[in-house]
C-alpha positions as CSV (number, residue, x, y, z in Angstrom):
1,X,0.0,0.0,0.0
2,X,1.1,3.6,-0.5
3,X,0.6,6.4,2.1
4,X,1.9,9.1,-0.2
5,X,0.6,12.5,1.0
6,X,-1.5,13.2,-2.1
7,X,-3.7,10.1,-1.4
8,X,-6.1,10.5,1.6
9,X,-6.3,6.7,1.9
10,X,-4.0,3.8,1.3
11,X,-3.9,2.8,-2.3
12,X,-2.1,-0.1,-4.0
13,X,1.2,1.3,-5.2
14,X,0.9,-0.3,-8.6
15,X,-2.5,1.3,-9.1
16,X,-1.3,4.6,-7.8
17,X,1.4,4.6,-10.4
18,X,-1.1,3.7,-13.2
19,X,-2.3,6.6,-15.3
20,X,-6.1,6.6,-15.7
21,X,-7.5,5.6,-19.1
22,X,-7.4,8.6,-21.4
23,X,-10.3,9.0,-23.8
24,X,-9.8,10.5,-27.2
25,X,-10.1,14.2,-26.9
26,X,-13.5,15.8,-27.6
27,X,-13.9,18.2,-30.5
28,X,-15.5,21.6,-30.7
29,X,-18.4,22.4,-33.0
30,X,-16.2,23.4,-35.9
31,X,-13.7,20.5,-35.6
32,X,-13.7,16.9,-36.8
33,X,-13.4,14.4,-33.9
34,X,-11.1,11.7,-35.3
35,X,-9.7,10.5,-32.0
36,X,-12.0,7.7,-30.8
37,X,-12.6,5.4,-33.8
38,X,-16.3,6.2,-33.7
39,X,-18.7,5.6,-36.6
40,X,-19.4,8.9,-38.3
41,X,-22.9,7.8,-39.3
42,X,-25.9,8.2,-37.0
43,X,-27.8,5.1,-36.0
44,X,-30.5,4.1,-38.5
45,X,-33.9,5.6,-37.9
46,X,-35.4,2.2,-37.0
47,X,-32.8,1.7,-34.3
48,X,-33.4,5.1,-32.8
49,X,-37.2,4.4,-32.7
50,X,-36.7,1.2,-30.8
51,X,-34.5,2.9,-28.2
52,X,-37.0,5.7,-27.8
53,X,-39.8,3.2,-27.2
54,X,-37.9,1.6,-24.3
55,X,-39.3,3.9,-21.6
56,X,-39.2,1.8,-18.5
57,X,-36.6,3.9,-16.7
58,X,-38.0,2.9,-13.3
59,X,-37.1,-0.8,-13.9
60,X,-33.8,-2.6,-13.9
61,X,-32.7,-4.2,-17.2
62,X,-32.5,-7.9,-17.8
63,X,-29.2,-8.6,-16.1
64,X,-28.4,-11.5,-18.5
65,X,-29.5,-9.7,-21.7
66,X,-31.1,-13.0,-22.6
67,X,-32.7,-11.9,-25.9
68,X,-29.5,-10.6,-27.3
69,X,-27.5,-13.6,-26.1
70,X,-30.0,-16.0,-27.8
71,X,-29.9,-14.0,-31.0
72,X,-26.1,-14.0,-31.1
73,X,-25.9,-17.6,-30.1
74,X,-28.0,-18.5,-33.2
75,X,-25.4,-16.6,-35.3
76,X,-22.4,-18.4,-33.8
77,X,-24.1,-21.8,-33.5
78,X,-23.8,-21.9,-29.7
79,X,-26.3,-21.9,-26.9
80,X,-27.1,-18.7,-25.0
81,X,-24.7,-19.7,-22.3
82,X,-21.9,-19.5,-24.9
83,X,-22.5,-15.7,-25.2
84,X,-21.8,-13.1,-22.6
85,X,-22.9,-9.4,-22.9
86,X,-21.0,-6.6,-21.3
87,X,-20.9,-2.8,-21.2
88,X,-18.5,-2.6,-24.1
89,X,-16.0,-5.4,-25.0
90,X,-13.4,-3.8,-22.8
91,X,-15.5,-4.5,-19.7
92,X,-15.5,-8.2,-20.7
93,X,-11.8,-8.1,-21.2
94,X,-11.4,-6.9,-17.6
95,X,-13.7,-9.6,-16.4
96,X,-11.8,-12.3,-18.2
97,X,-8.4,-11.1,-16.9
98,X,-9.7,-10.8,-13.4
99,X,-11.1,-14.3,-13.6
100,X,-7.9,-15.9,-14.8
101,X,-5.0,-13.9,-13.5
102,X,-3.8,-12.7,-10.1
103,X,-0.7,-11.8,-8.2
104,X,2.4,-13.4,-9.8
105,X,0.5,-14.5,-12.9
106,X,1.2,-13.1,-16.4
107,X,-1.1,-11.5,-19.0
108,X,0.5,-11.2,-22.4
109,X,-0.3,-8.9,-25.4
110,X,1.4,-7.3,-28.3
111,X,2.7,-3.7,-28.0
112,X,1.8,-1.2,-29.1
113,X,-1.8,-2.3,-29.0
114,X,-5.0,-1.2,-27.2
115,X,-4.0,1.2,-24.4
116,X,-6.4,-0.5,-21.9
117,X,-4.4,-3.8,-22.0
118,X,-1.7,-2.8,-19.5
119,X,-4.0,-1.6,-16.8
120,X,-6.2,-4.7,-17.1
121,X,-3.3,-6.8,-15.9
122,X,-2.2,-4.3,-13.2
123,X,-5.7,-4.0,-11.7
124,X,-5.9,-7.8,-11.5
125,X,-2.6,-7.8,-9.7
126,X,-0.9,-9.7,-12.5
127,X,2.3,-8.9,-14.4
128,X,1.9,-7.4,-17.9
129,X,4.1,-9.0,-20.6
130,X,4.4,-6.9,-23.7
131,X,5.7,-8.4,-26.9
132,X,6.9,-5.8,-29.4
133,X,5.2,-5.7,-32.8
134,X,7.2,-6.9,-35.7
135,X,7.9,-5.2,-39.0
136,X,4.8,-3.6,-40.5
137,X,3.4,-2.9,-37.0
138,X,2.0,-6.5,-36.9
139,X,1.7,-9.0,-34.1
140,X,4.8,-11.2,-33.7
141,X,2.9,-14.4,-32.8
142,X,6.1,-16.5,-32.9
143,X,7.6,-14.3,-30.3
144,X,4.4,-14.4,-28.2
145,X,4.3,-18.2,-28.3
146,X,7.9,-18.3,-27.3
147,X,7.2,-15.9,-24.4
148,X,4.7,-18.3,-22.7
149,X,5.7,-19.4,-19.3
150,X,4.2,-21.5,-16.5
151,X,2.8,-18.3,-15.1
152,X,1.0,-17.2,-18.3
153,X,-2.7,-17.1,-17.7
154,X,-4.2,-15.0,-20.5
155,X,-3.0,-13.9,-24.0
156,X,-4.7,-11.1,-25.9
157,X,-4.5,-11.0,-29.7
158,X,-6.0,-7.9,-31.3
159,X,-7.0,-8.2,-35.0
160,X,-7.1,-5.7,-36.6
161,X,-4.6,-4.2,-34.2
162,X,-5.6,-1.0,-32.5
163,X,-4.0,1.5,-33.0
164,X,-1.7,0.3,-35.8
165,X,-4.2,-1.3,-38.2
166,X,-2.9,-4.7,-39.5
167,X,-4.7,-8.0,-39.2
168,X,-3.5,-11.4,-37.9
169,X,-4.1,-13.9,-40.6
170,X,-6.0,-17.2,-40.1
171,X,-2.9,-19.2,-40.9
172,X,-0.9,-17.2,-38.3
173,X,-3.5,-17.6,-35.6
174,X,-3.9,-21.3,-36.3
175,X,-0.2,-21.9,-36.0
176,X,-0.1,-19.8,-32.9
177,X,-2.9,-21.5,-31.1
178,X,-1.3,-24.9,-31.8
179,X,1.7,-23.8,-29.8
180,X,-0.2,-22.4,-26.8
181,X,-1.0,-24.8,-23.9
182,X,-4.7,-25.6,-23.9
183,X,-5.2,-24.4,-20.3
184,X,-4.2,-20.8,-21.1
185,X,-7.0,-18.4,-22.1
186,X,-6.5,-16.8,-25.5
187,X,-8.7,-13.7,-26.1
188,X,-9.2,-12.8,-29.8
189,X,-10.2,-9.1,-29.7
190,X,-12.1,-8.4,-32.9
191,X,-13.6,-5.0,-32.1
192,X,-13.0,-3.8,-35.7
193,X,-13.6,-7.1,-37.6
194,X,-16.5,-5.7,-39.6
195,X,-14.2,-3.3,-41.4
196,X,-11.8,-6.0,-42.5
197,X,-11.6,-6.6,-46.3
198,X,-8.5,-8.9,-46.3
199,X,-9.8,-12.4,-47.0
200,X,-6.8,-13.9,-45.2
201,X,-7.8,-12.3,-41.9
202,X,-8.5,-14.5,-38.9
203,X,-12.1,-15.2,-38.2
204,X,-13.2,-15.7,-34.6
205,X,-16.3,-17.6,-35.8
206,X,-14.0,-20.0,-37.8
207,X,-11.7,-20.5,-34.8
208,X,-14.7,-21.4,-32.5
209,X,-16.4,-23.6,-35.1
210,X,-16.7,-27.2,-33.9
211,X,-15.4,-26.5,-30.4
212,X,-11.8,-27.3,-31.4
213,X,-10.3,-24.6,-29.2
214,X,-12.3,-24.3,-26.0
215,X,-9.6,-22.0,-24.5
216,X,-10.3,-19.2,-27.1
217,X,-12.8,-16.5,-26.4
218,X,-13.8,-14.1,-29.2
219,X,-14.7,-10.5,-28.4
220,X,-16.9,-8.2,-30.6
221,X,-18.6,-4.9,-30.0
222,X,-21.6,-2.9,-31.2
223,X,-19.7,0.4,-30.5
224,X,-17.8,0.6,-33.8
225,X,-19.4,-0.7,-37.0
226,X,-22.9,-0.6,-35.6
227,X,-22.5,3.0,-34.3
228,X,-23.7,2.4,-30.7
229,X,-20.6,3.7,-28.9
230,X,-22.8,5.8,-26.6
231,X,-24.7,2.8,-25.4
232,X,-21.8,0.5,-24.6
233,X,-22.7,-3.0,-25.7
234,X,-20.0,-5.6,-26.4
235,X,-20.1,-9.4,-26.3
236,X,-18.0,-12.5,-26.0
237,X,-18.4,-15.9,-27.5
238,X,-16.7,-19.0,-26.1
239,X,-16.9,-21.9,-23.7
240,X,-19.8,-21.4,-21.3
241,X,-17.7,-22.2,-18.2
242,X,-15.1,-19.5,-19.1
243,X,-17.9,-17.1,-19.6
244,X,-19.4,-18.1,-16.3
245,X,-16.2,-17.0,-14.7
246,X,-16.3,-13.7,-16.4
247,X,-20.0,-13.3,-15.4
248,X,-18.9,-13.9,-11.8
249,X,-16.6,-10.9,-11.9
250,X,-19.0,-8.6,-13.7
251,X,-20.7,-5.6,-12.2
252,X,-24.4,-6.6,-12.2
253,X,-26.8,-4.8,-14.4
254,X,-24.2,-2.8,-16.3
255,X,-25.8,-3.4,-19.7
256,X,-28.8,-1.1,-20.1
257,X,-32.2,-2.0,-21.6
258,X,-31.6,0.7,-24.1
259,X,-28.3,-0.9,-25.1
260,X,-29.8,-4.3,-25.5
261,X,-32.7,-3.0,-27.5
262,X,-30.4,-1.0,-29.8
263,X,-28.2,-4.0,-30.4
264,X,-31.2,-6.2,-31.3
265,X,-32.6,-3.6,-33.6
266,X,-29.2,-3.1,-35.3
267,X,-29.0,-6.9,-36.0
268,X,-32.3,-6.6,-37.8
269,X,-31.0,-4.0,-40.2
270,X,-27.5,-5.4,-40.4
271,X,-27.3,-5.3,-44.2
272,X,-28.0,-1.6,-44.3
273,X,-25.5,-0.9,-41.5
274,X,-22.8,-3.0,-43.2
275,X,-23.3,-1.0,-46.4
276,X,-22.2,2.0,-44.3
277,X,-19.2,0.0,-43.1
278,X,-18.3,-0.6,-46.8
279,X,-18.3,3.2,-47.3
280,X,-15.9,3.7,-44.4
281,X,-13.6,0.9,-45.6
282,X,-13.4,2.5,-49.0
283,X,-12.8,5.9,-47.5
284,X,-10.0,4.3,-45.3
285,X,-8.3,2.7,-48.2
286,X,-8.4,5.9,-50.2
287,X,-7.0,7.9,-47.2
288,X,-4.2,5.3,-46.6
289,X,-3.2,5.4,-50.3
290,X,-3.2,9.2,-50.4
291,X,-1.1,9.3,-47.2
292,X,1.5,7.1,-48.8
293,X,1.5,9.2,-51.9
294,X,2.1,12.2,-49.7
295,X,5.2,10.7,-48.3
296,X,4.1,8.8,-45.2
297,X,5.1,5.2,-44.6
298,X,2.1,3.7,-42.9
299,X,1.0,0.1,-42.0
300,X,-1.7,-1.7,-43.7
301,X,-5.0,-0.3,-42.4
302,X,-7.9,-2.8,-41.8
303,X,-9.9,-1.1,-39.1
304,X,-11.7,2.2,-39.3
305,X,-8.5,4.2,-38.7
306,X,-5.0,4.8,-40.0
307,X,-1.7,5.0,-38.1
308,X,1.0,7.6,-38.6
309,X,4.3,6.3,-37.1
310,X,5.4,9.8,-36.1
311,X,7.8,8.6,-33.3
312,X,9.4,11.4,-31.3
313,X,7.6,14.0,-33.4
314,X,4.2,12.6,-32.4
315,X,3.0,15.5,-30.2
316,X,4.2,18.2,-32.6
317,X,2.4,16.5,-35.5
318,X,-0.7,16.1,-33.4
319,X,-0.7,19.8,-32.6
320,X,-0.6,20.7,-36.3
321,X,-3.7,18.6,-36.8
322,X,-5.5,20.1,-33.8
323,X,-4.7,23.6,-34.9
324,X,-6.4,22.8,-38.2
325,X,-9.6,21.6,-36.5
326,X,-8.7,17.9,-36.7
327,X,-8.8,16.1,-33.3
328,X,-6.6,13.0,-33.6
329,X,-5.2,10.5,-31.1
330,X,-1.5,10.9,-30.3
331,X,0.5,8.2,-28.5
332,X,3.6,10.1,-27.3
333,X,6.8,8.7,-28.7
334,X,5.0,6.2,-31.0
335,X,2.5,7.7,-33.4
336,X,-0.9,9.1,-34.2
337,X,-4.1,7.2,-34.9
338,X,-6.6,9.0,-37.1
339,X,-10.1,7.7,-37.3
340,X,-11.9,7.5,-40.6
341,X,-14.6,10.1,-40.2
342,X,-16.8,12.3,-42.3
343,X,-16.0,12.5,-46.1
344,X,-15.4,16.2,-45.6
345,X,-12.5,15.5,-43.2
346,X,-10.5,13.5,-45.7
347,X,-9.0,16.3,-47.8
348,X,-8.2,18.3,-44.6
349,X,-6.4,15.3,-43.1
350,X,-4.4,14.8,-46.2
351,X,-3.5,18.5,-46.5
352,X,-2.1,18.6,-43.0
353,X,-0.4,15.2,-43.2
354,X,1.4,16.3,-46.4
355,X,2.6,19.5,-44.8
356,X,4.0,17.8,-41.7
357,X,5.7,14.8,-43.2
358,X,8.2,17.1,-44.9
359,X,9.4,18.2,-41.4
360,X,10.3,14.7,-40.3
361,X,14.0,14.0,-40.1
362,X,15.8,12.2,-42.9
363,X,15.6,8.4,-42.2
364,X,12.6,8.8,-40.0
365,X,10.4,5.6,-39.8
366,X,7.4,7.6,-40.8
367,X,8.8,8.8,-44.1
368,X,8.1,6.7,-47.2
369,X,9.6,6.9,-50.7
370,X,7.6,9.8,-52.0
């Protein structure tokens, strides 16, 4: 425990040293918010109508989100007990880590990846094991498999990787899971899977098919492609007993009735929603290609964002975007994630990106051949 004078009570030292999660910066009325990987489209009218009709504010929601679990179970060919709903997929991540890892245990993930992963391990009292990304800002699954020890309890694989963008292929994941002991939890975080256009990408549904890998849990969310970030609904699919352990660590009643209703309504108009996802994917590919033409060397983008490896110049580059009314997400010392937003933002992003790349030092990792 720590009794440092700025804490009025005793706080675990590892938690005291942990920076709070930092949300993507909000944007003013005249700026484009490209910092949080949100869907730039509003929910479809039918979805909004369903949410507005859910007026029983004086009643608790269904703590199990049974209707949504049953609907998703049908999709994945599992029973309702093989689906778990949470207030965003990150809440389920926290539940799974707390259920499997404690003091002295290890939680492994690639780095850089989703910024919540480090504190998930620390809050559970476990040790975070970060395995550097390999060339192309991609997961090094060989190195991750080699880093497994008798203390490893959970491994997180993010595809496409947030914030850098590349996928893990099905072949890579299959080879990886064959090397991981069957009693270690492997969490396949597919928060951005709907935006993927690479046919070689890993598919959580394919991994789970037939029950061949009961130690794998797949995470998905309604926050990104389905445009429900403000309602916080994510889900996990996997072995029912693993999900029971997650349910045991969950804060009860954290998924609202509005969130469940919106998710169900979204599934009913999924074709129309995924048409919008196709628009975003096309916009992403166009943006990525233009950034390379402007002189940036950027990884393959398969989420709804692009990554500028700005390195030591990250904060200065981010300031240039912000001064131009573009709120982006800087990761000091590493790079900048830019969400694919409104069509009107694209030319503005490209204009600023082209102006700042010229100021990067010769030989900088962010500079391409242009």
